[in-house]
N, C-alpha and C positions, 0 to 999 in steps of 0.2 A: 140631484145639486151643488155644488159647493155652494158655499155664499162666499159673498166678496169680502177682499182684506180691507181696510181702513183704509189704505193707497184705491187699490179701483176702486171705493168710493168715491176720494176725492177726484181721481181724475173722471168718472164717470160724469160727474155732477159740471166739472170743468168743460165736458164732449156737448150738458144739455147747454152750456152756456153760450156757447159759441156757435148752437144753431143745430149743430144734430138733434136727429126724434131719436124718439124711447126707442124705436125697433128696432133704429139702424145702432142704437146705442147695447142696449142687449142683443142683441147679434155679436158685435162687437167684444163684450168680453163675456160667452156665451151662459147669460141667463135666460131665466123667462122673463118674457116683460112688465109682469103685474111685481117683480122685484125691484125694474128701473121705476114706473112709477113710484112705487110704495115709499124709496129713498128720494126723489122730489120732493111728496108729501112733505117724508118728514123736515127734511132741509126747509121746503120754506116753512115750517109753524116753525121751530127751535131754532133751523141755524146751525144745522148742524147733521156730524152725518154718522152722527153715533150710535150708537144702539144705547134706548132708554135704560134708564135704571128699571131694574125690577127688584121686588121687595122679595119676593120667593119664600119658602115654608121658613115659619121663624127657629131656632136653633134651640134646644134643647138641653145643651151645654155652657156653660159659660164658661170666659178661656182657662178661668181658676180652674175649674174641673177639667178640660183640657189636660192642663201641664200636667193635672193628678191622675190620670188616665195614660196620660207620656210612663211618666216617673214611674208607676207604683211597678210597669210592661217590663222598662227595663232594669227593675230589681228583682220583678219572678219574672223571667222569659217563657217559663212554664206554663204562669198565668192565661187563661183560656178568656175572651173577651167575654161570654156568658158570667164569669163569677166578675170578672170585674161592672156589667154592667148593673147587677146586683146589687152590686155595692154604690154606687153612683144617683141619688137624685135630683134629678131635672128638676130643671125650671117650671113646668108644669105638673112639681109637688107627687111625681111617681119614678120609681128606677127605671134606668134608657134602657132602650132597646141594645140588640145584641151588634146588631146591625149598624149603629150607631158608635158602640165601641170603637167598632175593627176600624169605622170611614175616620174617625176621630189619630188612629193611630194610623193607619197608610199614610195622613197625609204627615203624620210626624216620621215620614220614613222608615217604620216598621214593615215585618212584610211577616204573611202566619207562612210556615215555608217545616219540609219534613225537617225533621233536628238530626244533625250528625250523631251516627255512631262509631263506638269504640268501650277498652279496654279498661276495667277501676282500673286508674292507677293512685297509685298507694302513693303517703309521703315517699318511702324509702325507695318505691319504680320511680321517682319526677327527683330526684338527687341523682340516682343513681344514670340517669338518662342524660342530667347535664351533667354534671362530670367529667361522663362519656363524652359527649362536644366538646364543652374547651376542652379536655385532654386533643382531639382530634380538629380544633378550627383550624389550625395555623398549618394544618395538612394541606402542601396544594398540589395542582393534579400530575402533577409525575409520582408521586405516593400514594395515589389513591389510585394509579391505571395497573400499578401493581399489587391489588388486591382482590380476588378472585370468594366473589360475594355465590354463596348458592343456597339452597330452599329444597322445598320442597311444596309441594300440591296437587290437591284432586280435580280431576278433570271429567263429570258425570258426561251424557248423554243425552241427559234431559236438563236443560240448562232456563231455569225460572228467572225471568228479566221483571222485576217487579215496575217496571215503565213503562212496558208495553200499552199499549194505548187502543181503541177501539168506536167504532162509530161506529153508532146503532142509533134507533130510534126507541124511543123511549115502551115497556113493559117488556123488549127483548134485552131484558143484564140474563137472564140462564138460554138462552138457545144456545143450540150447534155450534154456528156461525159466529158465535159473537161470546165462549168461553176459551177461556187456554190453559189445557188440561195439563194437569203438569205429578209429575208422579212424587208422591211423598221425599221420596228415599235418589227420587232426581235419576234411577235408576241406574243400569253398571255402570261404574267412573273406573278409572284406571287413575293411581299415586305416581308421581311425578319425581323427581327431580334434576336440576341443574346449575348452571354455577353461566354464570357471569364477570367478562373482564373487559380492559380494556381492547380490544378487536380478535379478544379469545373468547367462544362459548364453549361449556362441556354440556354436553345430551344431548337429548335427551333421556335423562335413563328411567325406561320404566320397572317398577316393583315386583315382581318374581314373588306366587307362592302366598299369593296376599288373597284375603275373602274372607268367612265365617270362618271360625275357625285357627286361622292367617293367625292372630293374635298384632294386627297390624308391623307398620315399620319397627322390626326390634333394632338394635343395635346389632347386632351380626348380622342380619340383611345389611342393612346399614356396612357396615364393612367389606360381604361379599360380594356386595352390588354395588359400590358407589367409589369409597373406597380404593378398593384393591384393584379394582378394574381400572380406573378412569383416574382420581385426585394418584393417588400415587405414583404413577409414571410421567402425566403431568408437570406435579412440582422437583423429581428429578429431573426432570429438560430442561425446565426453569427455575436456576434461583434467586433468591432475593426476593422471592412472592409471597403476601399473607393471604393463607385462611381466614373464610367468616363461615362459620352457622352458626344460628341460632343458640338460645337452650335447652332444644330438645329433651325426651331425655335418649334418645338414641346418640345423641352427641356428647353428652356430657357424662356417659357411662366409664364407668372404666373404665373399660377397654379400647375403646371409641380412645381415651385420652390416651392411653397404655400408648397404640400402637401409634398414630400420633408421631407422640414423643418418641420414637424412637425410629422412627420417618424423618426428626429433625424440622419439620413443621412445623413451620411458624402461625400459630392462631389469632386471629382476632380476641380482645374481649370483647365479651356483645350485650347491651343492657338488658332488661326482659323487658317483653310487649314493648318492643321496640321495630313493630311494619314498619311504621312506616320511616324509619331510617336508612331501612333495606334497599336499595331500589329493584332489589329480583323480583321483587313483588306489583312495579309497574312491569314487567320484563310479564309473569305471566294475566296479567290485565292484556296485553298487543295480544300473547297465544288463543285469548281468552275471545279478544274483536275476531280473531283470524278463526277459529271454530266455526262464530255463529255467521259466518262467510257462506261455512261450506253445505253447497245444493245434493244433493239431500240431504238433511242431517242424517250420522249417521244412526244405524239401529242397535248394531251388536255393538260384544267390546273389539273386533278384531276389527272392522269400520274406524272404530275412536284411535285403533293404533294408527292406524295408517295415516288419518283426517289431524294426530298429532302430532306425525313427524315432523308431518308435509308443512302441515301450516308453521311449524319451528324453520324450516327452511323459509320457508315467505319469508322471516323476520326479516328484517336488512340487519347488518350489522351498525351504521349507525347508528340503528335504535340504542342497541345496547352501552356503546361509547359515548350516545348524550346520558343515559342512568346514568354510568359511574359519574360523570362527570360532575352529574348533581350534588353529588357527597358534599360539596364547602356549602351550598345554600340548607342542606341539609339538617346541616352541624348549626348552623346560623338561627334557624324558624324553632329546633329544640331550644335553644340561647330565649331568644326570641317571648317563651312561651312557657317558660321558668322550668319546662322539662317536660309542660304537657305535651296535650295532644298537636299536632303539626296539620297544617292541609295535604302531604302528600300522603293519601287515605285513600287515593283512586279506588284498588281493586282489592285494597290491604279490607275495608271496611264492609264490605258486598261478602271477601273470605272468612272476616269475625265472621258475620250474619247468617252465612251458610253451613257454617259449622255447628255458632248456637242451634239451630234451626233442626240440626239433623239432633242435635242433641238433648231438644224439646220432644221430641219425637220418639224419641227414644225412650223417653222418661214415662211417654202419654202410653206408648202399647207398653209398655213395664207395669203400669198403675191399673191397668184394663187389667193384663193376664195376672193376676195378685187376687190372688180370693178374698175378702172381705172378712175380718175379720167377727167375731161370728161373737155378740154380747152374753155378760154371768149372770 
C-alpha cells in the first residue's frame, strides 16, 4: 500500500479536524485505518505530520573520504571499488567494504558500466583523422550527396548477441533451455560488398570463390566482382561523383589504384582506423537487424543468401539518405574528440569485437595444434 504524501497527510488531518471519522478518511485516501490512527497520534504529540527523524546506521566514511573515493575513480575510471575499499580506513579503524565504496560512487553519479571498445589509435592516427575532419567540415550536404560510401562486411548464420538475457532459477545456469549455443566460428558465412549514396544503393555483392584456401577477398576478386561489373558502370553514367573505400589491402593494391585511375574515378582519401566516420557501417547494422528478424533462422549458405538479399531490399532508401546527411556531424564529432573515437560506433564496435574474437579463436587452435618443444 503506498505511503501518503505530505500534502495528503495535511488534508487527512484537516478532514479529521472537520469531524470526519478515521474510517471515512482512510476510505478517502485508500489507506489502512491504522495509518490514519498513527498519523493522528503523531500530530497530537508532535504537532506535525512529518516523519520523525531516524538515526539510521552510522556512516563509516567522512565527507573528506567520500570526496577522495570520487576523485580517485574520476582519475582512474578502470579502478575497481574493491581496490578503493582496501585503501580507505573508515571511522571504525578498519577498511570499508566494497559495497560502501560503490554506494559513494553511485551517490556522486558514477555508474559501473561495460567499457566501449575500439581500435588502438596512435598519435599519428589521431592527427590524420583530425586533419581529415577539419578538411571536410565545410562540405555541405550537396557535396556529400555526391559521395559513394562502400565497404565489405561478413554475415554469419550463427549471430552471437551478448545482450541476450534469460529468466531462470538459481542452479539452472547450465540447463538445456537456459543455455545459448554458439558456434565458435559463427557457422557458415557470406562476405558482402555494398555502397550507399544519396538516393543510390549498389549491392549487395556476395563474393564468390571464398572459403578454405580461397585467400579471402583479394585485389583481383575485388576488381572482377565489384569494380568492373558495378562501380565502373555507375561512375560512367554519373559524373562528378566521388568513390570512397577504406585502406584495406584489396583497395590500396597497385592494380586497383591503376584501374580507378584509368577509369577517371575520383577516390576520396580516407584515414586509417576510421570505421566510425563511414556511414555504411551503420547500414550494415540495419542489415543485421533485418536478418535477426528472419524466422526461422537460416541454416545453410543458400538460405543466408536469400535472407540477405531480402533484408537488403527491406531497408528503406530514406535510411541511407539519413546516414549520408550525418557526415557533417561525424566530422564535428572527430574534431571535438581531437581525432579520437566518437559515438558513431554502434555496429563498428561489434564488428571489431567479432573480428578480434575470430582471431583469438584461430590463435588458440594454432597453439593447441602445435606440438610442444622438447626440453634439452
